[in-house]
N, C-alpha and C positions, 0 to 999 in steps of 0.2 A: 583516448576516450572509449568508454565501454559502449557496447551496442545495446539497443533497447531489448527488454525482456519480454518474451511472449506473455500475453495476458493470462493464459491459463496457468502458467508457472507462478506469476505474481499472485493470482487469486488463491492458489493452493497454499502458498507461504502465509498469506494473510489469514486464512482460515486456521492454519496450524498455530498461529500466534494469537488467536482469539480476537482478530480484527474482523468485524462484520462489514460486508460489502453489499451495497444496494445500488440500484440504478439512479443516476442523477439526470441532469438536463443534457441533451445532445450526446456527445461522446464521453461525458464525465461519469465516473463512478464515485460514490460517496462512501468513505471508510469511517468507521466509528468503533470506539473501544472505551471502556471505563478505565481511567488511569488516575490513581490516587483519589478515588471517590467522585471524580468528575468525568462526564462523558466528553471525549475529545472527538471532533469531527474534522475530516480533511477530504476535500474533493481532489480527484486525480483524473486528468485527461487520458483517455485511451484512444489512440489513433492507429488505424491499421492493425488492431488487435495487439498492440505493443505498448509498453510503459517505458518511458525514457529514464535513464539512470538518475537524472537530477530529481525526479519525482520519487524514486525509490529512496534516495538519500533523505529527502524531506519527510517521507513516511517514517523512516527509522528515527529521525530526530523528534518528530511530532508525537510519536507514541512512546518515546522514552526507551527505545530498544538500542541494542548495540549491534554493530555490523556482524559480530560473531553470532549473535542470536539469529539475525536474519539469514545469514549464510548456512546455519546449521539446520534450518527447517527446509 
């Protein structure tokens, strides 16, 4: 199992991929991006300034990215 990613690394990758990040409720951040003409929104919990691998995988799927795109940023 992979270890959680530091939030600042996660945030940097999101910004480079054109994903907007804003504060949500509590420890959640809300990600959004226009995909195929529609705004896609996905909340991600950030605990202890880390993002779990399962949420990163879900972000990749939700925003129609490939693992290669995510890893290259």
